[in-house]
C-alpha positions as CSV (number, residue, x, y, z in Angstrom):
1,X,107.0,102.1,76.1
2,X,109.9,99.7,74.9
3,X,112.0,103.1,74.1
4,X,111.3,103.7,78.3
5,X,111.8,100.4,78.9
6,X,115.4,101.0,77.6
7,X,116.2,102.8,79.3
8,X,116.5,100.4,82.9
9,X,116.8,103.5,85.0
10,X,113.4,104.8,87.0
11,X,112.5,107.6,85.7
12,X,109.4,110.4,85.5
13,X,107.1,111.8,83.5
14,X,104.8,114.1,83.4
15,X,101.4,114.6,80.8
16,X,101.3,118.1,80.6
17,X,97.8,117.7,77.9
18,X,95.8,115.7,80.5
19,X,97.7,117.3,83.9
20,X,98.9,113.2,84.5
21,X,102.6,112.4,86.1
22,X,103.9,108.6,84.9
23,X,105.4,107.1,87.5
24,X,108.1,104.5,85.3
25,X,110.1,102.1,87.8
26,X,111.5,98.9,86.7
27,X,110.1,96.1,89.0
28,X,111.0,92.1,88.2
29,X,112.7,93.4,85.1
30,X,110.0,94.3,83.8
31,X,108.8,98.5,83.6
32,X,106.1,99.5,85.6
33,X,104.0,102.8,84.8
34,X,101.7,103.9,87.6
35,X,99.5,106.9,87.2
36,X,98.5,110.4,89.0
37,X,97.3,113.1,89.1
38,X,99.1,116.4,89.2
39,X,96.8,119.5,89.5
40,X,99.9,122.2,89.9
41,X,103.0,123.4,89.6
42,X,103.5,122.7,93.1
43,X,101.3,119.4,93.4
44,X,103.7,118.0,90.4
45,X,106.5,119.7,92.6
46,X,105.3,117.4,95.3
47,X,105.7,114.6,93.4
48,X,109.4,114.7,92.1
49,X,110.5,115.2,95.6
50,X,109.0,112.5,96.8
51,X,110.4,110.5,93.5
52,X,114.0,112.0,94.1
53,X,113.3,110.9,97.8
54,X,112.9,107.7,97.1
55,X,115.7,107.0,94.7
56,X,112.5,106.1,92.1
57,X,110.6,103.5,94.4
58,X,107.1,104.8,95.1
59,X,106.6,104.5,98.6
60,X,103.5,102.4,98.1
61,X,103.2,101.4,101.8
62,X,103.1,105.3,102.7
63,X,100.8,106.1,100.1
64,X,98.4,103.3,101.3
65,X,98.4,105.0,105.4
66,X,97.6,107.4,104.5
67,X,95.2,107.2,102.1
68,X,93.7,104.8,105.5
69,X,93.7,108.3,108.2
70,X,92.2,110.5,105.7
71,X,89.5,107.3,105.5
72,X,88.5,107.2,109.1
73,X,89.5,111.1,110.0
74,X,86.5,111.7,107.4
75,X,85.2,108.6,109.3
76,X,84.8,110.7,112.2
77,X,83.2,114.2,110.9
């Protein structure tokens, strides 16, 4: 962890054995790690695209809105 923190820039790591993707970003001078599931090469490509588009910052508000919309859609069925 100290090695990653010492890099001082946003990074994206994939833990292959667990099919997990770890999004590392600097927040208030500290390293924050956020894990997600990378179920397929296509899904990983989407995560990488988002990472690059957002400049290493996680789009938290957009993700919350997307989850709320998906939940509302499920409730209508």
